[in-house]
CHARMM-style PDB file with segment names, atoms N, HN, CA, C and O in Angstrom:
ATOM      1  N   ILE     1     124.910   2.466  83.381  1.00  0.00      PROA
ATOM      2  CA  ILE     1     125.187   1.223  84.180  1.00  0.00      PROA
ATOM      3  C   ILE     1     123.694   0.689  83.300  1.00  0.00      PROA
ATOM      4  O   ILE     1     122.580   1.115  82.997  1.00  0.00      PROA
ATOM      5  N   PRO     2     124.542  -0.514  83.154  1.00  0.00      PROA
ATOM      6  CA  PRO     2     123.375  -1.628  82.674  1.00  0.00      PROA
ATOM      7  C   PRO     2     122.481  -2.635  82.721  1.00  0.00      PROA
ATOM      8  O   PRO     2     121.780  -3.200  81.882  1.00  0.00      PROA
ATOM      9  N   HSD     3     122.798  -2.826  84.842  1.00  0.00      PROA
ATOM     10  HN  HSD     3     123.367  -2.367  85.524  1.00  0.00      PROA
ATOM     11  CA  HSD     3     122.005  -3.760  85.292  1.00  0.00      PROA
ATOM     12  C   HSD     3     121.303  -2.981  85.775  1.00  0.00      PROA
ATOM     13  O   HSD     3     120.850  -3.531  86.780  1.00  0.00      PROA
ATOM     14  N   LEU     4     120.752  -1.617  85.657  1.00  0.00      PROA
ATOM     15  HN  LEU     4     121.120  -1.171  84.841  1.00  0.00      PROA
ATOM     16  CA  LEU     4     119.743  -0.615  86.274  1.00  0.00      PROA
ATOM     17  C   LEU     4     118.433  -1.017  84.968  1.00  0.00      PROA
ATOM     18  O   LEU     4     118.402  -1.994  84.220  1.00  0.00      PROA
ATOM     19  N   ASP     5     117.378   0.232  85.080  1.00  0.00      PROA
ATOM     20  HN  ASP     5     117.403   1.026  85.687  1.00  0.00      PROA
ATOM     21  CA  ASP     5     115.961   0.169  84.293  1.00  0.00      PROA
ATOM     22  C   ASP     5     116.680   1.453  84.205  1.00  0.00      PROA
ATOM     23  O   ASP     5     117.316   2.145  85.000  1.00  0.00      PROA
ATOM     24  N   TYR     6     116.191   1.570  82.309  1.00  0.00      PROA
ATOM     25  HN  TYR     6     115.675   1.008  81.663  1.00  0.00      PROA
ATOM     26  CA  TYR     6     116.228   2.210  81.794  1.00  0.00      PROA
ATOM     27  C   TYR     6     115.715   3.944  82.219  1.00  0.00      PROA
ATOM     28  O   TYR     6     116.238   5.046  82.050  1.00  0.00      PROA
ATOM     29  N   ASN     7     114.659   3.545  82.730  1.00  0.00      PROA
ATOM     30  HN  ASN     7     114.234   2.650  82.867  1.00  0.00      PROA
ATOM     31  CA  ASN     7     114.372   5.114  84.000  1.00  0.00      PROA
ATOM     32  C   ASN     7     115.399   5.132  85.434  1.00  0.00      PROA
ATOM     33  O   ASN     7     115.317   5.900  86.392  1.00  0.00      PROA
ATOM     34  N   THR     8     116.238   4.165  85.240  1.00  0.00      PROA
ATOM     35  HN  THR     8     116.305   3.541  84.461  1.00  0.00      PROA
ATOM     36  CA  THR     8     116.926   4.142  86.546  1.00  0.00      PROA
ATOM     37  C   THR     8     117.757   5.200  86.466  1.00  0.00      PROA
ATOM     38  O   THR     8     117.927   6.039  87.350  1.00  0.00      PROA
ATOM     39  N   ASN     9     118.471   5.147  85.005  1.00  0.00      PROA
ATOM     40  HN  ASN     9     118.332   4.465  84.287  1.00  0.00      PROA
ATOM     41  CA  ASN     9     119.473   5.418  84.048  1.00  0.00      PROA
ATOM     42  C   ASN     9     119.629   7.110  83.953  1.00  0.00      PROA
ATOM     43  O   ASN     9     120.651   7.750  84.198  1.00  0.00      PROA
ATOM     44  N   ILE    10     117.988   7.770  83.419  1.00  0.00      PROA
ATOM     45  HN  ILE    10     117.157   7.250  83.219  1.00  0.00      PROA
ATOM     46  CA  ILE    10     117.706   8.905  83.051  1.00  0.00      PROA
ATOM     47  C   ILE    10     117.875   9.517  83.916  1.00  0.00      PROA
ATOM     48  O   ILE    10     118.211  10.696  83.810  1.00  0.00      PROA
ATOM     49  N   ARG    11     117.657   8.780  85.323  1.00  0.00      PROA
ATOM     50  HN  ARG    11     117.384   7.822  85.409  1.00  0.00      PROA
ATOM     51  CA  ARG    11     117.609   9.884  86.219  1.00  0.00      PROA
ATOM     52  C   ARG    11     118.887  10.266  87.264  1.00  0.00      PROA
ATOM     53  O   ARG    11     119.143  11.302  87.876  1.00  0.00      PROA
ATOM     54  N   LEU    12     119.766   8.581  87.166  1.00  0.00      PROA
ATOM     55  HN  LEU    12     119.558   7.738  86.669  1.00  0.00      PROA
ATOM     56  CA  LEU    12     120.642   8.611  87.755  1.00  0.00      PROA
ATOM     57  C   LEU    12     122.028  10.452  85.930  1.00  0.00      PROA
ATOM     58  O   LEU    12     122.837  11.367  85.777  1.00  0.00      PROA
ATOM     59  N   GLU    13     121.509   9.937  85.615  1.00  0.00      PROA
ATOM     60  HN  GLU    13     120.852   9.194  85.739  1.00  0.00      PROA
ATOM     61  CA  GLU    13     122.501  11.131  84.741  1.00  0.00      PROA
ATOM     62  C   GLU    13     121.836  12.357  84.863  1.00  0.00      PROA
ATOM     63  O   GLU    13     122.513  13.364  85.075  1.00  0.00      PROA
ATOM     64  N   ALA    14     120.473  12.443  84.753  1.00  0.00      PROA
ATOM     65  HN  ALA    14     119.924  11.626  84.581  1.00  0.00      PROA
ATOM     66  CA  ALA    14     119.855  14.057  85.352  1.00  0.00      PROA
ATOM     67  C   ALA    14     120.345  14.718  86.305  1.00  0.00      PROA
ATOM     68  O   ALA    14     120.807  15.848  86.146  1.00  0.00      PROA
ATOM     69  N   SER    15     120.299  13.810  87.971  1.00  0.00      PROA
ATOM     70  HN  SER    15     119.924  12.892  88.101  1.00  0.00      PROA
ATOM     71  CA  SER    15     120.894  13.991  88.723  1.00  0.00      PROA
ATOM     72  C   SER    15     122.508  14.773  88.910  1.00  0.00      PROA
ATOM     73  O   SER    15     122.849  15.754  89.571  1.00  0.00      PROA
ATOM     74  N   TRP    16     123.488  13.597  87.766  1.00  0.00      PROA
ATOM     75  HN  TRP    16     123.211  12.800  87.229  1.00  0.00      PROA
ATOM     76  CA  TRP    16     124.823  14.078  87.752  1.00  0.00      PROA
ATOM     77  C   TRP    16     124.603  15.419  86.716  1.00  0.00      PROA
ATOM     78  O   TRP    16     125.396  16.347  86.873  1.00  0.00      PROA
ATOM     79  N   GLY    17     123.980  15.497  86.091  1.00  0.00      PROA
ATOM     80  HN  GLY    17     123.336  14.743  85.964  1.00  0.00      PROA
ATOM     81  CA  GLY    17     123.521  16.839  84.940  1.00  0.00      PROA
ATOM     82  C   GLY    17     123.540  17.349  85.439  1.00  0.00      PROA
ATOM     83  O   GLY    17     124.418  18.154  85.127  1.00  0.00      PROA
ATOM     84  N   ALA    18     122.714  17.810  86.986  1.00  0.00      PROA
ATOM     85  HN  ALA    18     122.002  17.156  87.239  1.00  0.00      PROA
ATOM     86  CA  ALA    18     122.895  19.199  87.859  1.00  0.00      PROA
ATOM     87  C   ALA    18     124.211  19.726  88.718  1.00  0.00      PROA
ATOM     88  O   ALA    18     124.957  20.612  89.135  1.00  0.00      PROA
ATOM     89  N   ALA    19     123.761  18.237  88.577  1.00  0.00      PROA
ATOM     90  HN  ALA    19     123.155  17.517  88.237  1.00  0.00      PROA
ATOM     91  CA  ALA    19     125.783  18.519  88.836  1.00  0.00      PROA
ATOM     92  C   ALA    19     126.893  18.959  88.673  1.00  0.00      PROA
ATOM     93  O   ALA    19     127.797  19.530  89.283  1.00  0.00      PROA
ATOM     94  N   LYS    20     126.621  18.546  87.654  1.00  0.00      PROA
ATOM     95  HN  LYS    20     125.886  18.082  87.158  1.00  0.00      PROA
ATOM     96  CA  LYS    20     127.851  19.147  86.470  1.00  0.00      PROA
ATOM     97  C   LYS    20     127.809  20.657  86.416  1.00  0.00      PROA
ATOM     98  O   LYS    20     128.772  21.411  86.271  1.00  0.00      PROA
ATOM     99  N   ASP    21     125.897  21.131  86.627  1.00  0.00      PROA
ATOM    100  HN  ASP    21     125.115  20.519  86.745  1.00  0.00      PROA
ATOM    101  CA  ASP    21     125.643  22.665  85.578  1.00  0.00      PROA
ATOM    102  C   ASP    21     126.415  23.151  86.921  1.00  0.00      PROA
ATOM    103  O   ASP    21     127.139  24.064  86.524  1.00  0.00      PROA
ATOM    104  N   ILE    22     126.648  22.962  88.537  1.00  0.00      PROA
ATOM    105  HN  ILE    22     126.060  22.220  88.860  1.00  0.00      PROA
ATOM    106  CA  ILE    22     126.478  23.393  89.948  1.00  0.00      PROA
ATOM    107  C   ILE    22     128.126  23.934  89.681  1.00  0.00      PROA
ATOM    108  O   ILE    22     128.539  25.003  89.230  1.00  0.00      PROA
ATOM    109  N   LEU    23     128.825  22.758  90.145  1.00  0.00      PROA
ATOM    110  HN  LEU    23     128.489  21.890  90.511  1.00  0.00      PROA
ATOM    111  CA  LEU    23     129.883  22.586  90.311  1.00  0.00      PROA
ATOM    112  C   LEU    23     131.374  22.755  89.042  1.00  0.00      PROA
ATOM    113  O   LEU    23     131.083  23.106  87.898  1.00  0.00      PROA
ATOM    114  N   ASN    24     132.153  22.610  89.226  1.00  0.00      PROA
ATOM    115  HN  ASN    24     132.390  22.325  90.154  1.00  0.00      PROA
ATOM    116  CA  ASN    24     133.346  23.482  88.455  1.00  0.00      PROA
ATOM    117  C   ASN    24     134.368  22.390  89.033  1.00  0.00      PROA
ATOM    118  O   ASN    24     134.239  21.903  90.156  1.00  0.00      PROA
ATOM    119  N   ARG    25     135.615  21.988  87.954  1.00  0.00      PROA
ATOM    120  HN  ARG    25     135.720  22.384  87.041  1.00  0.00      PROA
ATOM    121  CA  ARG    25     136.784  21.934  88.597  1.00  0.00      PROA
ATOM    122  C   ARG    25     137.735  22.517  89.279  1.00  0.00      PROA
ATOM    123  O   ARG    25     138.440  21.946  90.111  1.00  0.00      PROA
ATOM    124  N   HSD    26     137.840  24.321  88.791  1.00  0.00      PROA
ATOM    125  HN  HSD    26     137.267  24.785  88.116  1.00  0.00      PROA
ATOM    126  CA  HSD    26     138.554  25.360  89.333  1.00  0.00      PROA
ATOM    127  C   HSD    26     137.622  25.680  91.161  1.00  0.00      PROA
ATOM    128  O   HSD    26     138.008  26.714  91.706  1.00  0.00      PROA
ATOM    129  N   MET    27     136.817  25.069  91.751  1.00  0.00      PROA
ATOM    130  HN  MET    27     136.503  24.229  91.308  1.00  0.00      PROA
ATOM    131  CA  MET    27     136.283  25.208  93.228  1.00  0.00      PROA
ATOM    132  C   MET    27     137.187  24.413  93.971  1.00  0.00      PROA
ATOM    133  O   MET    27     137.758  23.341  93.773  1.00  0.00      PROA
ATOM    134  N   PRO    28     137.134  25.666  95.345  1.00  0.00      PROA
ATOM    135  CA  PRO    28     137.298  25.141  96.640  1.00  0.00      PROA
ATOM    136  C   PRO    28     136.146  23.934  96.876  1.00  0.00      PROA
ATOM    137  O   PRO    28     134.942  23.936  96.618  1.00  0.00      PROA
ATOM    138  N   MET    29     137.038  22.874  97.489  1.00  0.00      PROA
ATOM    139  HN  MET    29     138.016  22.873  97.698  1.00  0.00      PROA
ATOM    140  CA  MET    29     136.756  21.344  97.991  1.00  0.00      PROA
ATOM    141  C   MET    29     135.813  21.847  98.615  1.00  0.00      PROA
ATOM    142  O   MET    29     134.839  21.464  97.967  1.00  0.00      PROA
ATOM    143  N   ASP    30     135.100  23.013 100.211  1.00  0.00      PROA
ATOM    144  HN  ASP    30     135.891  23.324 100.737  1.00  0.00      PROA
ATOM    145  CA  ASP    30     134.629  23.258 100.706  1.00  0.00      PROA
ATOM    146  C   ASP    30     133.695  23.268 100.426  1.00  0.00      PROA
ATOM    147  O   ASP    30     132.868  22.573 101.017  1.00  0.00      PROA
ATOM    148  N   GLU    31     133.190  24.463  98.856  1.00  0.00      PROA
ATOM    149  HN  GLU    31     133.861  25.028  98.376  1.00  0.00      PROA
ATOM    150  CA  GLU    31     132.237  24.610  98.487  1.00  0.00      PROA
ATOM    151  C   GLU    31     132.056  23.824  97.584  1.00  0.00      PROA
ATOM    152  O   GLU    31     131.143  24.337  96.937  1.00  0.00      PROA
ATOM    153  N   CYS    32     132.440  22.540  96.924  1.00  0.00      PROA
ATOM    154  HN  CYS    32     133.182  22.123  97.449  1.00  0.00      PROA
ATOM    155  CA  CYS    32     131.603  21.397  96.271  1.00  0.00      PROA
ATOM    156  C   CYS    32     131.235  20.999  97.197  1.00  0.00      PROA
ATOM    157  O   CYS    32     130.234  21.678  97.424  1.00  0.00      PROA
ATOM    158  N   ILE    33     131.359  20.254  98.030  1.00  0.00      PROA
ATOM    159  HN  ILE    33     132.173  19.702  97.846  1.00  0.00      PROA
ATOM    160  CA  ILE    33     130.299  19.853  99.614  1.00  0.00      PROA
ATOM    161  C   ILE    33     129.320  20.696  99.427  1.00  0.00      PROA
ATOM    162  O   ILE    33     128.370  20.414  98.696  1.00  0.00      PROA
ATOM    163  N   ASP    34     129.428  21.852 100.074  1.00  0.00      PROA
ATOM    164  HN  ASP    34     130.200  22.081 100.668  1.00  0.00      PROA
ATOM    165  CA  ASP    34     128.103  22.599 100.512  1.00  0.00      PROA
ATOM    166  C   ASP    34     127.844  22.459  98.647  1.00  0.00      PROA
ATOM    167  O   ASP    34     127.205  21.464  98.303  1.00  0.00      PROA
ATOM    168  N   HSD    35     128.218  23.209  97.762  1.00  0.00      PROA
ATOM    169  HN  HSD    35     128.737  24.017  98.041  1.00  0.00      PROA
ATOM    170  CA  HSD    35     127.131  22.898  96.895  1.00  0.00      PROA
ATOM    171  C   HSD    35     126.006  21.430  96.924  1.00  0.00      PROA
ATOM    172  O   HSD    35     124.782  21.348  97.029  1.00  0.00      PROA
ATOM    173  N   LEU    36     127.255  20.244  96.758  1.00  0.00      PROA
ATOM    174  HN  LEU    36     128.249  20.310  96.673  1.00  0.00      PROA
ATOM    175  CA  LEU    36     125.996  18.627  96.876  1.00  0.00      PROA
ATOM    176  C   LEU    36     125.076  19.052  98.116  1.00  0.00      PROA
ATOM    177  O   LEU    36     123.862  19.212  98.237  1.00  0.00      PROA
ATOM    178  N   LEU    37     125.897  19.140  98.774  1.00  0.00      PROA
ATOM    179  HN  LEU    37     126.884  19.011  98.676  1.00  0.00      PROA
ATOM    180  CA  LEU    37     125.026  19.369 100.158  1.00  0.00      PROA
ATOM    181  C   LEU    37     123.589  20.368  99.636  1.00  0.00      PROA
ATOM    182  O   LEU    37     122.586  19.705  99.374  1.00  0.00      PROA
ATOM    183  N   ILE    38     123.523  21.275  99.547  1.00  0.00      PROA
ATOM    184  HN  ILE    38     124.338  21.814  99.761  1.00  0.00      PROA
ATOM    185  CA  ILE    38     122.167  22.195  98.975  1.00  0.00      PROA
ATOM    186  C   ILE    38     121.218  20.845  97.158  1.00  0.00      PROA
ATOM    187  O   ILE    38     120.080  20.604  96.756  1.00  0.00      PROA
ATOM    188  N   LEU    39     122.393  20.518  96.828  1.00  0.00      PROA
ATOM    189  HN  LEU    39     123.317  20.714  97.154  1.00  0.00      PROA
ATOM    190  CA  LEU    39     121.314  19.297  96.117  1.00  0.00      PROA
ATOM    191  C   LEU    39     120.869  18.180  96.693  1.00  0.00      PROA
ATOM    192  O   LEU    39     119.863  17.618  96.260  1.00  0.00      PROA
ATOM    193  N   GLN    40     121.577  17.704  97.771  1.00  0.00      PROA
ATOM    194  HN  GLN    40     122.393  18.161  98.123  1.00  0.00      PROA
ATOM    195  CA  GLN    40     120.513  16.651  97.927  1.00  0.00      PROA
ATOM    196  C   GLN    40     119.596  16.917  98.927  1.00  0.00      PROA
ATOM    197  O   GLN    40     118.518  16.352  98.743  1.00  0.00      PROA
ATOM    198  N   ARG    41     119.692  17.783 100.204  1.00  0.00      PROA
ATOM    199  HN  ARG    41     120.568  18.242 100.354  1.00  0.00      PROA
ATOM    200  CA  ARG    41     118.700  18.268 100.483  1.00  0.00      PROA
ATOM    201  C   ARG    41     117.404  19.156  99.792  1.00  0.00      PROA
ATOM    202  O   ARG    41     116.333  19.525 100.274  1.00  0.00      PROA
ATOM    203  N   THR    42     117.904  19.293  98.677  1.00  0.00      PROA
ATOM    204  HN  THR    42     118.774  18.994  98.286  1.00  0.00      PROA
ATOM    205  CA  THR    42     116.662  20.051  98.061  1.00  0.00      PROA
ATOM    206  C   THR    42     115.879  18.332  97.410  1.00  0.00      PROA
ATOM    207  O   THR    42     114.672  18.098  97.368  1.00  0.00      PROA
ATOM    208  N   ALA    43     116.604  17.715  97.133  1.00  0.00      PROA
ATOM    209  HN  ALA    43     117.585  17.905  97.167  1.00  0.00      PROA
ATOM    210  CA  ALA    43     116.334  16.119  96.457  1.00  0.00      PROA
ATOM    211  C   ALA    43     115.063  15.198  97.651  1.00  0.00      PROA
ATOM    212  O   ALA    43     114.064  14.478  97.653  1.00  0.00      PROA
ATOM    213  N   ALA    44     116.353  16.121  98.802  1.00  0.00      PROA
ATOM    214  HN  ALA    44     117.164  16.706  98.801  1.00  0.00      PROA
ATOM    215  CA  ALA    44     115.032  15.361 100.043  1.00  0.00      PROA
ATOM    216  C   ALA    44     113.945  16.127 100.305  1.00  0.00      PROA
ATOM    217  O   ALA    44     113.151  15.683 101.135  1.00  0.00      PROA
ATOM    218  N   ASP    45     113.659  17.457  99.657  1.00  0.00      PROA
ATOM    219  HN  ASP    45     114.304  17.818  98.984  1.00  0.00      PROA
ATOM    220  CA  ASP    45     112.698  18.609 100.482  1.00  0.00      PROA
ATOM    221  C   ASP    45     111.166  17.482  99.522  1.00  0.00      PROA
ATOM    222  O   ASP    45     109.997  17.170  99.749  1.00  0.00      PROA
ATOM    223  N   LYS    46     112.323  17.240  98.331  1.00  0.00      PROA
ATOM    224  HN  LYS    46     113.273  17.493  98.146  1.00  0.00      PROA
ATOM    225  CA  LYS    46     110.724  17.064  96.705  1.00  0.00      PROA
ATOM    226  C   LYS    46     110.199  16.161  97.439  1.00  0.00      PROA
ATOM    227  O   LYS    46     109.007  16.189  97.747  1.00  0.00      PROA
ATOM    228  N   HSD    47     111.477  14.721  98.030  1.00  0.00      PROA
ATOM    229  HN  HSD    47     112.445  14.698  97.780  1.00  0.00      PROA
ATOM    230  CA  HSD    47     110.452  13.448  98.196  1.00  0.00      PROA
ATOM    231  C   HSD    47     109.675  13.383  99.177  1.00  0.00      PROA
ATOM    232  O   HSD    47     108.798  12.572  99.477  1.00  0.00      PROA
ATOM    233  N   ASN    48     110.144  14.509  99.771  1.00  0.00      PROA
ATOM    234  HN  ASN    48     110.856  15.167  99.528  1.00  0.00      PROA
ATOM    235  CA  ASN    48     109.176  14.922 101.449  1.00  0.00      PROA
ATOM    236  C   ASN    48     107.864  14.693 101.151  1.00  0.00      PROA
ATOM    237  O   ASN    48     107.059  13.764 101.212  1.00  0.00      PROA
ATOM    238  N   TYR    49     107.905  15.892 100.791  1.00  0.00      PROA
ATOM    239  HN  TYR    49     108.559  16.647 100.741  1.00  0.00      PROA
ATOM    240  CA  TYR    49     107.103  16.365 100.254  1.00  0.00      PROA
ATOM    241  C   TYR    49     105.706  15.712  99.267  1.00  0.00      PROA
ATOM    242  O   TYR    49     104.500  15.592  99.483  1.00  0.00      PROA
ATOM    243  N   LYS    50     106.580  15.404  98.161  1.00  0.00      PROA
ATOM    244  HN  LYS    50     107.559  15.502  97.986  1.00  0.00      PROA
ATOM    245  CA  LYS    50     105.760  14.387  96.946  1.00  0.00      PROA
ATOM    246  C   LYS    50     105.374  13.090  97.811  1.00  0.00      PROA
ATOM    247  O   LYS    50     104.461  12.350  97.443  1.00  0.00      PROA
ATOM    248  N   SER    51     106.175  12.831  99.070  1.00  0.00      PROA
ATOM    249  HN  SER    51     106.917  13.432  99.368  1.00  0.00      PROA
ATOM    250  CA  SER    51     105.612  11.726  99.969  1.00  0.00      PROA
ATOM    251  C   SER    51     104.493  11.277 100.991  1.00  0.00      PROA
ATOM    252  O   SER    51     104.002  10.171 101.219  1.00  0.00      PROA
ATOM    253  N   ARG    52     104.256  12.579 101.543  1.00  0.00      PROA
ATOM    254  HN  ARG    52     104.655  13.477 101.358  1.00  0.00      PROA
ATOM    255  CA  ARG    52     103.675  13.066 102.687  1.00  0.00      PROA
ATOM    256  C   ARG    52     102.526  14.152 101.670  1.00  0.00      PROA
ATOM    257  O   ARG    52     102.660  15.208 102.288  1.00  0.00      PROA
ATOM    258  N   ARG    53     101.874  14.356 100.918  1.00  0.00      PROA
ATOM    259  HN  ARG    53     101.765  13.498 100.416  1.00  0.00      PROA
ATOM    260  CA  ARG    53     101.438  15.153 100.418  1.00  0.00      PROA
ATOM    261  C   ARG    53      99.857  14.720  99.983  1.00  0.00      PROA
ATOM    262  O   ARG    53      99.577  13.754  99.273  1.00  0.00      PROA
ATOM    263  N   ALA    54      99.082  15.486 100.466  1.00  0.00      PROA
ATOM    264  HN  ALA    54      99.309  16.270 101.042  1.00  0.00      PROA
ATOM    265  CA  ALA    54      97.910  14.631 100.299  1.00  0.00      PROA
ATOM    266  C   ALA    54      97.134  13.899 100.089  1.00  0.00      PROA
ATOM    267  O   ALA    54      96.189  14.687 100.128  1.00  0.00      PROA
ATOM    268  N   GLY    55      96.369  12.298  99.729  1.00  0.00      PROA
ATOM    269  HN  GLY    55      97.136  11.658  99.698  1.00  0.00      PROA
ATOM    270  CA  GLY    55      96.032  11.892  99.330  1.00  0.00      PROA
ATOM    271  C   GLY    55      97.311  10.956  98.812  1.00  0.00      PROA
ATOM    272  O   GLY    55      97.107  10.397  97.735  1.00  0.00      PROA
ATOM    273  N   ILE    56      98.547  10.723  99.412  1.00  0.00      PROA
ATOM    274  HN  ILE    56      98.713  11.176 100.287  1.00  0.00      PROA
ATOM    275  CA  ILE    56      99.206  10.151  98.713  1.00  0.00      PROA
ATOM    276  C   ILE    56      99.503   9.175  99.872  1.00  0.00      PROA
ATOM    277  O   ILE    56      99.685   9.697 100.972  1.00  0.00      PROA
ATOM    278  N   ARG    57      99.600   7.422  99.752  1.00  0.00      PROA
ATOM    279  HN  ARG    57      99.452   6.998  98.859  1.00  0.00      PROA
ATOM    280  CA  ARG    57      99.318   6.563 101.278  1.00  0.00      PROA
ATOM    281  C   ARG    57     101.138   6.171 101.821  1.00  0.00      PROA
ATOM    282  O   ARG    57     101.846   5.880 100.857  1.00  0.00      PROA
ATOM    283  N   TYR    58     101.508   6.161 102.524  1.00  0.00      PROA
ATOM    284  HN  TYR    58     100.933   6.398 103.307  1.00  0.00      PROA
ATOM    285  CA  TYR    58     102.642   5.891 102.529  1.00  0.00      PROA
ATOM    286  C   TYR    58     102.710   4.504 103.733  1.00  0.00      PROA
ATOM    287  O   TYR    58     101.835   4.120 104.509  1.00  0.00      PROA
ATOM    288  N   ASN    59     104.269   3.923 103.477  1.00  0.00      PROA
ATOM    289  HN  ASN    59     104.979   4.235 102.847  1.00  0.00      PROA
ATOM    290  CA  ASN    59     104.489   3.133 104.860  1.00  0.00      PROA
ATOM    291  C   ASN    59     105.068   3.660 106.252  1.00  0.00      PROA
ATOM    292  O   ASN    59     106.284   3.716 106.439  1.00  0.00      PROA
ATOM    293  N   ASN    60     104.352   3.955 106.997  1.00  0.00      PROA
ATOM    294  HN  ASN    60     103.365   3.910 106.846  1.00  0.00      PROA
ATOM    295  CA  ASN    60     104.262   4.853 108.841  1.00  0.00      PROA
ATOM    296  C   ASN    60     106.102   4.021 109.239  1.00  0.00      PROA
ATOM    297  O   ASN    60     107.207   4.429 109.596  1.00  0.00      PROA
ATOM    298  N   THR    61     105.558   2.910 108.946  1.00  0.00      PROA
ATOM    299  HN  THR    61     104.660   2.578 108.656  1.00  0.00      PROA
ATOM    300  CA  THR    61     107.189   1.545 109.429  1.00  0.00      PROA
ATOM    301  C   THR    61     108.192   1.676 109.210  1.00  0.00      PROA
ATOM    302  O   THR    61     109.194   1.460 109.893  1.00  0.00      PROA
ATOM    303  N   TYR    62     108.004   2.250 107.693  1.00  0.00      PROA
ATOM    304  HN  TYR    62     107.191   2.425 107.138  1.00  0.00      PROA
ATOM    305  CA  TYR    62     109.803   2.506 107.061  1.00  0.00      PROA
ATOM    306  C   TYR    62     110.792   1.908 107.517  1.00  0.00      PROA
ATOM    307  O   TYR    62     111.352   0.827 107.337  1.00  0.00      PROA
ATOM    308  N   ASN    63     110.884   2.573 107.985  1.00  0.00      PROA
ATOM    309  HN  ASN    63     110.429   3.451 108.131  1.00  0.00      PROA
ATOM    310  CA  ASN    63     112.637   3.260 108.830  1.00  0.00      PROA
ATOM    311  C   ASN    63     112.571   2.368 109.672  1.00  0.00      PROA
ATOM    312  O   ASN    63     113.418   1.477 109.609  1.00  0.00      PROA
ATOM    313  N   GLU    64     111.240   2.312 111.038  1.00  0.00      PROA
ATOM    314  HN  GLU    64     110.552   3.035 111.089  1.00  0.00      PROA
ATOM    315  CA  GLU    64     111.508   0.535 111.356  1.00  0.00      PROA
ATOM    316  C   GLU    64     112.761  -0.157 110.527  1.00  0.00      PROA
ATOM    317  O   GLU    64     113.952  -0.468 110.517  1.00  0.00      PROA
ATOM    318  N   GLU    65     111.560  -0.137 109.879  1.00  0.00      PROA
ATOM    319  HN  GLU    65     110.592   0.115 109.887  1.00  0.00      PROA
ATOM    320  CA  GLU    65     112.366  -1.542 108.914  1.00  0.00      PROA
ATOM    321  C   GLU    65     113.256  -1.501 108.243  1.00  0.00      PROA
ATOM    322  O   GLU    65     113.939  -2.507 108.436  1.00  0.00      PROA
ATOM    323  N   MET    66     113.546  -1.060 107.733  1.00  0.00      PROA
ATOM    324  HN  MET    66     112.991  -0.243 107.576  1.00  0.00      PROA
ATOM    325  CA  MET    66     115.462  -0.609 107.662  1.00  0.00      PROA
ATOM    326  C   MET    66     115.992  -0.997 108.726  1.00  0.00      PROA
ATOM    327  O   MET    66     116.548  -2.094 108.768  1.00  0.00      PROA
ATOM    328  N   GLN    67     115.928  -0.166 109.821  1.00  0.00      PROA
ATOM    329  HN  GLN    67     115.475   0.725 109.787  1.00  0.00      PROA
ATOM    330  CA  GLN    67     116.738  -0.567 110.573  1.00  0.00      PROA
ATOM    331  C   GLN    67     116.500  -1.974 111.301  1.00  0.00      PROA
ATOM    332  O   GLN    67     117.001  -2.156 112.411  1.00  0.00      PROA
ATOM    333  N   ILE    68     116.005  -2.618 110.898  1.00  0.00      PROA
ATOM    334  HN  ILE    68     115.598  -2.469 109.996  1.00  0.00      PROA
ATOM    335  CA  ILE    68     115.895  -3.766 111.228  1.00  0.00      PROA
ATOM    336  C   ILE    68     117.201  -4.583 110.446  1.00  0.00      PROA
ATOM    337  O   ILE    68     118.135  -5.206 110.950  1.00  0.00      PROA
ATOM    338  N   LEU    69     116.877  -4.323 109.049  1.00  0.00      PROA
ATOM    339  HN  LEU    69     116.117  -3.817 108.640  1.00  0.00      PROA
ATOM    340  CA  LEU    69     117.644  -4.479 108.116  1.00  0.00      PROA
ATOM    341  C   LEU    69     118.617  -4.472 108.081  1.00  0.00      PROA
ATOM    342  O   LEU    69     119.216  -5.292 107.385  1.00  0.00      PROA
ATOM    343  N   ALA    70     119.215  -3.602 108.770  1.00  0.00      PROA
ATOM    344  HN  ALA    70     118.728  -2.937 109.335  1.00  0.00      PROA
ATOM    345  CA  ALA    70     120.845  -2.247 108.831  1.00  0.00      PROA
ATOM    346  C   ALA    70     121.544  -3.042 109.231  1.00  0.00      PROA
ATOM    347  OT1 ALA    70     122.720  -2.767 109.467  1.00  0.00      PROA
TER     348      ALA     70
END
């Protein structure tokens, strides 16, 4: 993706690589979706851990602000 920052491209490619390691073309669709949901949940858990650990400041009203924008 040419308009994104270099680091963003690397993160996107790494996440696609993780998906490619788990998925293959001969899997049934429901199994593919299950694996993708597991990857998504793992990423969300890692993000929550990093953002909520001691010593990290975060915006408590972030979700409220995003709801206003939506």
